Structure formats: C-alpha cells, structure tokens
DOPAFI-103036 format. One record per residue (C-alpha): residue in one letter; x, y, z; residue number from 1. Coordinates in steps of 0.001 Angstrom, whole numbers. Layout:
BEGIN
<drenmar><residu>A</residu><east>X</east><north>Y</north><up>Z</up><num>NUM</num></drenmar>
...
END
This chain:
BEGIN
<drenmar><residu>M</residu><east>-4216</east><north>-56315</north><up>-10666</up><num>1</num></drenmar>
<drenmar><residu>K</residu><east>-2663</east><north>-53906</north><up>-13309</up><num>2</num></drenmar>
<drenmar><residu>K</residu><east>-5702</east><north>-51686</north><up>-12267</up><num>3</num></drenmar>
<drenmar><residu>L</residu><east>-5161</east><north>-51672</north><up>-8725</up><num>4</num></drenmar>
<drenmar><residu>F</residu><east>-1419</east><north>-50765</north><up>-9280</up><num>5</num></drenmar>
<drenmar><residu>Q</residu><east>-2295</east><north>-47630</north><up>-11586</up><num>6</num></drenmar>
<drenmar><residu>Y</residu><east>-5065</east><north>-46792</north><up>-8543</up><num>7</num></drenmar>
<drenmar><residu>I</residu><east>-2022</east><north>-46763</north><up>-6094</up><num>8</num></drenmar>
<drenmar><residu>L</residu><east>346</east><north>-44936</north><up>-8404</up><num>9</num></drenmar>
<drenmar><residu>L</residu><east>-2244</east><north>-42487</north><up>-9346</up><num>10</num></drenmar>
<drenmar><residu>T</residu><east>-2969</east><north>-42050</north><up>-5410</up><num>11</num></drenmar>
<drenmar><residu>A</residu><east>609</east><north>-41575</north><up>-4685</up><num>12</num></drenmar>
<drenmar><residu>L</residu><east>1264</east><north>-38572</north><up>-7345</up><num>13</num></drenmar>
<drenmar><residu>V</residu><east>-2115</east><north>-36965</north><up>-6076</up><num>14</num></drenmar>
<drenmar><residu>F</residu><east>-713</east><north>-37131</north><up>-2842</up><num>15</num></drenmar>
<drenmar><residu>A</residu><east>2738</east><north>-36117</north><up>-3568</up><num>16</num></drenmar>
<drenmar><residu>Y</residu><east>1363</east><north>-33160</north><up>-5619</up><num>17</num></drenmar>
<drenmar><residu>A</residu><east>-845</east><north>-32181</north><up>-2801</up><num>18</num></drenmar>
<drenmar><residu>C</residu><east>2252</east><north>-32308</north><up>-537</up><num>19</num></drenmar>
<drenmar><residu>G</residu><east>4151</east><north>-30249</north><up>-2668</up><num>20</num></drenmar>
<drenmar><residu>G</residu><east>5887</east><north>-33312</north><up>-5022</up><num>21</num></drenmar>
<drenmar><residu>G</residu><east>9459</east><north>-32354</north><up>-3238</up><num>22</num></drenmar>
<drenmar><residu>E</residu><east>9082</east><north>-28857</north><up>-5065</up><num>23</num></drenmar>
<drenmar><residu>E</residu><east>9608</east><north>-25595</north><up>-3133</up><num>24</num></drenmar>
<drenmar><residu>K</residu><east>6011</east><north>-24065</north><up>-2663</up><num>25</num></drenmar>
<drenmar><residu>K</residu><east>6073</east><north>-20241</north><up>-3150</up><num>26</num></drenmar>
<drenmar><residu>D</residu><east>5731</east><north>-18265</north><up>-207</up><num>27</num></drenmar>
<drenmar><residu>D</residu><east>2009</east><north>-18205</north><up>769</up><num>28</num></drenmar>
<drenmar><residu>A</residu><east>2004</east><north>-14302</north><up>1333</up><num>29</num></drenmar>
<drenmar><residu>S</residu><east>3529</east><north>-13838</north><up>-1852</up><num>30</num></drenmar>
<drenmar><residu>T</residu><east>1255</east><north>-15411</north><up>-3811</up><num>31</num></drenmar>
<drenmar><residu>K</residu><east>-1765</east><north>-13936</north><up>-2058</up><num>32</num></drenmar>
<drenmar><residu>Q</residu><east>-193</east><north>-10586</north><up>-3001</up><num>33</num></drenmar>
<drenmar><residu>E</residu><east>243</east><north>-11597</north><up>-6481</up><num>34</num></drenmar>
<drenmar><residu>K</residu><east>-3541</east><north>-12966</north><up>-6539</up><num>35</num></drenmar>
<drenmar><residu>I</residu><east>-4740</east><north>-9458</north><up>-5243</up><num>36</num></drenmar>
<drenmar><residu>A</residu><east>-2750</east><north>-7365</north><up>-7432</up><num>37</num></drenmar>
<drenmar><residu>K</residu><east>-3793</east><north>-9522</north><up>-10360</up><num>38</num></drenmar>
<drenmar><residu>L</residu><east>-7656</east><north>-8916</north><up>-9306</up><num>39</num></drenmar>
<drenmar><residu>F</residu><east>-7414</east><north>-5208</north><up>-9110</up><num>40</num></drenmar>
<drenmar><residu>G</residu><east>-5115</east><north>-4874</north><up>-12345</up><num>41</num></drenmar>
<drenmar><residu>I</residu><east>-2155</east><north>-3943</north><up>-10599</up><num>42</num></drenmar>
<drenmar><residu>T</residu><east>1431</east><north>-4877</north><up>-9865</up><num>43</num></drenmar>
<drenmar><residu>V</residu><east>2609</east><north>-6378</north><up>-6507</up><num>44</num></drenmar>
<drenmar><residu>F</residu><east>5036</east><north>-3086</north><up>-6132</up><num>45</num></drenmar>
<drenmar><residu>E</residu><east>1793</east><north>-1079</north><up>-6484</up><num>46</num></drenmar>
<drenmar><residu>L</residu><east>-274</east><north>-3131</north><up>-4271</up><num>47</num></drenmar>
<drenmar><residu>E</residu><east>2568</east><north>-2311</north><up>-1517</up><num>48</num></drenmar>
<drenmar><residu>N</residu><east>3516</east><north>1072</north><up>-2681</up><num>49</num></drenmar>
<drenmar><residu>G</residu><east>518</east><north>2645</north><up>-4345</up><num>50</num></drenmar>
<drenmar><residu>I</residu><east>-364</east><north>3642</north><up>-7763</up><num>51</num></drenmar>
<drenmar><residu>G</residu><east>1608</east><north>6811</north><up>-9338</up><num>52</num></drenmar>
<drenmar><residu>P</residu><east>4696</east><north>8504</north><up>-9798</up><num>53</num></drenmar>
<drenmar><residu>I</residu><east>6757</east><north>6639</north><up>-7444</up><num>54</num></drenmar>
<drenmar><residu>K</residu><east>7888</east><north>3592</north><up>-9151</up><num>55</num></drenmar>
<drenmar><residu>E</residu><east>10612</east><north>2415</north><up>-7134</up><num>56</num></drenmar>
<drenmar><residu>K</residu><east>11435</east><north>1912</north><up>-3547</up><num>57</num></drenmar>
<drenmar><residu>I</residu><east>13082</east><north>5372</north><up>-1781</up><num>58</num></drenmar>
<drenmar><residu>T</residu><east>15311</east><north>5636</north><up>877</up><num>59</num></drenmar>
<drenmar><residu>L</residu><east>14797</east><north>8039</north><up>3720</up><num>60</num></drenmar>
<drenmar><residu>G</residu><east>17449</east><north>9520</north><up>5645</up><num>61</num></drenmar>
<drenmar><residu>P</residu><east>17532</east><north>10958</north><up>9134</up><num>62</num></drenmar>
<drenmar><residu>L</residu><east>14655</east><north>13134</north><up>9864</up><num>63</num></drenmar>
<drenmar><residu>D</residu><east>15007</east><north>16382</north><up>8407</up><num>64</num></drenmar>
<drenmar><residu>N</residu><east>13464</east><north>19008</north><up>11236</up><num>65</num></drenmar>
<drenmar><residu>A</residu><east>13260</east><north>21895</north><up>8684</up><num>66</num></drenmar>
<drenmar><residu>K</residu><east>11597</east><north>20075</north><up>5921</up><num>67</num></drenmar>
<drenmar><residu>A</residu><east>9319</east><north>18728</north><up>8509</up><num>68</num></drenmar>
<drenmar><residu>A</residu><east>8229</east><north>22254</north><up>9613</up><num>69</num></drenmar>
<drenmar><residu>E</residu><east>7524</east><north>23160</north><up>6126</up><num>70</num></drenmar>
<drenmar><residu>G</residu><east>5776</east><north>20160</north><up>5723</up><num>71</num></drenmar>
<drenmar><residu>K</residu><east>3557</east><north>20956</north><up>8792</up><num>72</num></drenmar>
<drenmar><residu>M</residu><east>2682</east><north>24359</north><up>7047</up><num>73</num></drenmar>
<drenmar><residu>I</residu><east>1744</east><north>22649</north><up>3450</up><num>74</num></drenmar>
<drenmar><residu>F</residu><east>-311</east><north>20108</north><up>5287</up><num>75</num></drenmar>
<drenmar><residu>E</residu><east>-2297</east><north>22806</north><up>7595</up><num>76</num></drenmar>
<drenmar><residu>V</residu><east>-3140</east><north>24582</north><up>4050</up><num>77</num></drenmar>
<drenmar><residu>K</residu><east>-3634</east><north>21782</north><up>1842</up><num>78</num></drenmar>
<drenmar><residu>C</residu><east>-4833</east><north>18805</north><up>3799</up><num>79</num></drenmar>
<drenmar><residu>S</residu><east>-6025</east><north>19936</north><up>7366</up><num>80</num></drenmar>
<drenmar><residu>Q</residu><east>-9441</east><north>20694</north><up>6001</up><num>81</num></drenmar>
<drenmar><residu>C</residu><east>-10011</east><north>16723</north><up>5648</up><num>82</num></drenmar>
<drenmar><residu>H</residu><east>-7514</east><north>15471</north><up>8012</up><num>83</num></drenmar>
<drenmar><residu>K</residu><east>-6625</east><north>15467</north><up>11549</up><num>84</num></drenmar>
<drenmar><residu>L</residu><east>-3576</east><north>13975</north><up>13157</up><num>85</num></drenmar>
<drenmar><residu>D</residu><east>-5693</east><north>12229</north><up>15972</up><num>86</num></drenmar>
<drenmar><residu>E</residu><east>-9229</east><north>12113</north><up>15011</up><num>87</num></drenmar>
<drenmar><residu>R</residu><east>-11431</east><north>11194</north><up>11912</up><num>88</num></drenmar>
<drenmar><residu>Y</residu><east>-12620</east><north>14055</north><up>9896</up><num>89</num></drenmar>
<drenmar><residu>T</residu><east>-13665</east><north>13785</north><up>6305</up><num>90</num></drenmar>
<drenmar><residu>G</residu><east>-10665</east><north>11811</north><up>5786</up><num>91</num></drenmar>
<drenmar><residu>P</residu><east>-8827</east><north>9575</north><up>8303</up><num>92</num></drenmar>
<drenmar><residu>A</residu><east>-6625</east><north>10460</north><up>11039</up><num>93</num></drenmar>
<drenmar><residu>V</residu><east>-2955</east><north>10511</north><up>9819</up><num>94</num></drenmar>
<drenmar><residu>R</residu><east>-807</east><north>9961</north><up>13047</up><num>95</num></drenmar>
<drenmar><residu>N</residu><east>1214</east><north>7027</north><up>12777</up><num>96</num></drenmar>
<drenmar><residu>I</residu><east>435</east><north>6692</north><up>8893</up><num>97</num></drenmar>
<drenmar><residu>T</residu><east>4192</east><north>6105</north><up>8463</up><num>98</num></drenmar>
<drenmar><residu>K</residu><east>3760</east><north>2992</north><up>10660</up><num>99</num></drenmar>
<drenmar><residu>K</residu><east>1060</east><north>1915</north><up>8382</up><num>100</num></drenmar>
<drenmar><residu>R</residu><east>1998</east><north>2705</north><up>5145</up><num>101</num></drenmar>
<drenmar><residu>T</residu><east>5313</east><north>2703</north><up>3170</up><num>102</num></drenmar>
<drenmar><residu>P</residu><east>6537</east><north>5999</north><up>2134</up><num>103</num></drenmar>
<drenmar><residu>E</residu><east>6031</east><north>5227</north><up>-1562</up><num>104</num></drenmar>
<drenmar><residu>Y</residu><east>2468</east><north>4747</north><up>-737</up><num>105</num></drenmar>
<drenmar><residu>I</residu><east>1975</east><north>7567</north><up>1239</up><num>106</num></drenmar>
<drenmar><residu>L</residu><east>3695</east><north>9834</north><up>-1692</up><num>107</num></drenmar>
<drenmar><residu>N</residu><east>1422</east><north>8209</north><up>-4343</up><num>108</num></drenmar>
<drenmar><residu>N</residu><east>-1720</east><north>8512</north><up>-2570</up><num>109</num></drenmar>
<drenmar><residu>I</residu><east>-656</east><north>12516</north><up>-2104</up><num>110</num></drenmar>
<drenmar><residu>L</residu><east>413</east><north>13182</north><up>-5718</up><num>111</num></drenmar>
<drenmar><residu>N</residu><east>-2198</east><north>10813</north><up>-7605</up><num>112</num></drenmar>
<drenmar><residu>P</residu><east>-5403</east><north>10449</north><up>-5093</up><num>113</num></drenmar>
<drenmar><residu>E</residu><east>-7722</east><north>9816</north><up>-7909</up><num>114</num></drenmar>
<drenmar><residu>E</residu><east>-6210</east><north>6601</north><up>-9375</up><num>115</num></drenmar>
<drenmar><residu>M</residu><east>-5159</east><north>5292</north><up>-6042</up><num>116</num></drenmar>
<drenmar><residu>A</residu><east>-9306</east><north>5911</north><up>-5088</up><num>117</num></drenmar>
<drenmar><residu>N</residu><east>-10530</east><north>4220</north><up>-8200</up><num>118</num></drenmar>
<drenmar><residu>K</residu><east>-7906</east><north>1258</north><up>-8311</up><num>119</num></drenmar>
<drenmar><residu>H</residu><east>-6039</east><north>467</north><up>-5140</up><num>120</num></drenmar>
<drenmar><residu>P</residu><east>-7719</east><north>-2019</north><up>-2756</up><num>121</num></drenmar>
<drenmar><residu>E</residu><east>-6768</east><north>-156</north><up>620</up><num>122</num></drenmar>
<drenmar><residu>A</residu><east>-7527</east><north>3382</north><up>-962</up><num>123</num></drenmar>
<drenmar><residu>K</residu><east>-10883</east><north>2116</north><up>-2136</up><num>124</num></drenmar>
<drenmar><residu>K</residu><east>-11715</east><north>809</north><up>1172</up><num>125</num></drenmar>
<drenmar><residu>L</residu><east>-10845</east><north>4346</north><up>2695</up><num>126</num></drenmar>
<drenmar><residu>V</residu><east>-13619</east><north>5441</north><up>277</up><num>127</num></drenmar>
<drenmar><residu>A</residu><east>-15976</east><north>3344</north><up>1330</up><num>128</num></drenmar>
<drenmar><residu>I</residu><east>-15625</east><north>4076</north><up>5030</up><num>129</num></drenmar>
<drenmar><residu>H</residu><east>-15374</east><north>7966</north><up>4602</up><num>130</num></drenmar>
<drenmar><residu>A</residu><east>-17968</east><north>8277</north><up>1711</up><num>131</num></drenmar>
<drenmar><residu>T</residu><east>-15514</east><north>10681</north><up>-49</up><num>132</num></drenmar>
<drenmar><residu>K</residu><east>-12392</east><north>10667</north><up>-2345</up><num>133</num></drenmar>
<drenmar><residu>M</residu><east>-9133</east><north>12427</north><up>-1449</up><num>134</num></drenmar>
<drenmar><residu>T</residu><east>-8755</east><north>15181</north><up>-4177</up><num>135</num></drenmar>
<drenmar><residu>F</residu><east>-5326</east><north>16334</north><up>-5481</up><num>136</num></drenmar>
<drenmar><residu>Q</residu><east>-4300</east><north>19572</north><up>-3957</up><num>137</num></drenmar>
<drenmar><residu>N</residu><east>-1842</east><north>20487</north><up>-6783</up><num>138</num></drenmar>
<drenmar><residu>V</residu><east>1078</east><north>19283</north><up>-4416</up><num>139</num></drenmar>
<drenmar><residu>T</residu><east>4492</east><north>18642</north><up>-5626</up><num>140</num></drenmar>
<drenmar><residu>K</residu><east>6838</east><north>15920</north><up>-5420</up><num>141</num></drenmar>
<drenmar><residu>E</residu><east>9128</east><north>18193</north><up>-3201</up><num>142</num></drenmar>
<drenmar><residu>D</residu><east>6002</east><north>19170</north><up>-1122</up><num>143</num></drenmar>
<drenmar><residu>A</residu><east>4479</east><north>15461</north><up>-724</up><num>144</num></drenmar>
<drenmar><residu>L</residu><east>8126</east><north>14873</north><up>835</up><num>145</num></drenmar>
<drenmar><residu>K</residu><east>7889</east><north>17537</north><up>3155</up><num>146</num></drenmar>
<drenmar><residu>I</residu><east>4630</east><north>16435</north><up>3974</up><num>147</num></drenmar>
<drenmar><residu>L</residu><east>6077</east><north>12771</north><up>4729</up><num>148</num></drenmar>
<drenmar><residu>E</residu><east>8907</east><north>14314</north><up>6739</up><num>149</num></drenmar>
<drenmar><residu>Y</residu><east>6104</east><north>16082</north><up>8847</up><num>150</num></drenmar>
<drenmar><residu>F</residu><east>4280</east><north>12822</north><up>9265</up><num>151</num></drenmar>
<drenmar><residu>R</residu><east>7600</east><north>10912</north><up>10237</up><num>152</num></drenmar>
<drenmar><residu>S</residu><east>8233</east><north>13618</north><up>12791</up><num>153</num></drenmar>
<drenmar><residu>E</residu><east>4753</east><north>13200</north><up>14301</up><num>154</num></drenmar>
<drenmar><residu>D</residu><east>4938</east><north>9492</north><up>14409</up><num>155</num></drenmar>
<drenmar><residu>Q</residu><east>8114</east><north>8963</north><up>16410</up><num>156</num></drenmar>
END
C-alpha cells in the first residue's frame, strides 16, 4: 500500500510538473529566441537587431525626404553593384527590407557585415543563398542612417 501511495504521488508530481505545476511558463517564443541566441553565441537583442555598433533600440521620426535622397545617392554609389530594389542580384533585393528587419538590424548589417555574416543566423542564411558575403563599404553611421531613410522611403 505504501508503494502504491508513493507511485500515485510520484505520478501526480510528474503530471503537475509537465502541466506547469501552477507556475507561469515562459513565453514559448522568447524561450526559443533565447535558445537560438545561445546556440549562436549572441544575445537575444543581437538575434533580433543584429551584431554591431547599434546596441540599443533607436527611435525613428517621420520620414526625412532630404536624407532619403542623400541615402539613395549613397546606395547607388556603394550598394547598387550588389543590390537592386526589386531583383535578386549578387545580394538580395532590398525593397521592403524595413518591413522584414528592424532598423537596428539594417544598420548593423551595413556597418558590420563581416561579423554579421560570420555569427548571425539570418545573415548566415543569406550568405548560403547568395554564395557571397556582403563587404564593408566604408559607410559611416550617418551614411547608414541615410541609406535606411532611403529604404524607408521606398517601402511606404
């Protein structure tokens, strides 16, 4: 009888643990992100926002058309050899990139493409698809922000 009681108690404990045991479960999505980040040796912030000099969320204001125009010129000189808005070229098409990636991710990829390609899971996928790594084009943070503004203007 004592063994039966222990078995029932053990079964109840296992069942309670499996069902959460009354404790709040962590959000499955955040747990998954934590696991993926840990697997790649990066933080959850870096998983969502890229690896590079942008270490915190930025706030974008209304679209600045003057900066977007400057960004278009910078893009045409430094980026268009590999990227087109609407077609896959050496690199991926970039139209709607602001709808797929965070501003921080885009900036970090422009400013730190080598480390992104070597460490970030999404950037690694792109290298596998396009069989080439994005190269650093000596773009300043200010220029990267203008390119981002150009992307924003095209993605409206």
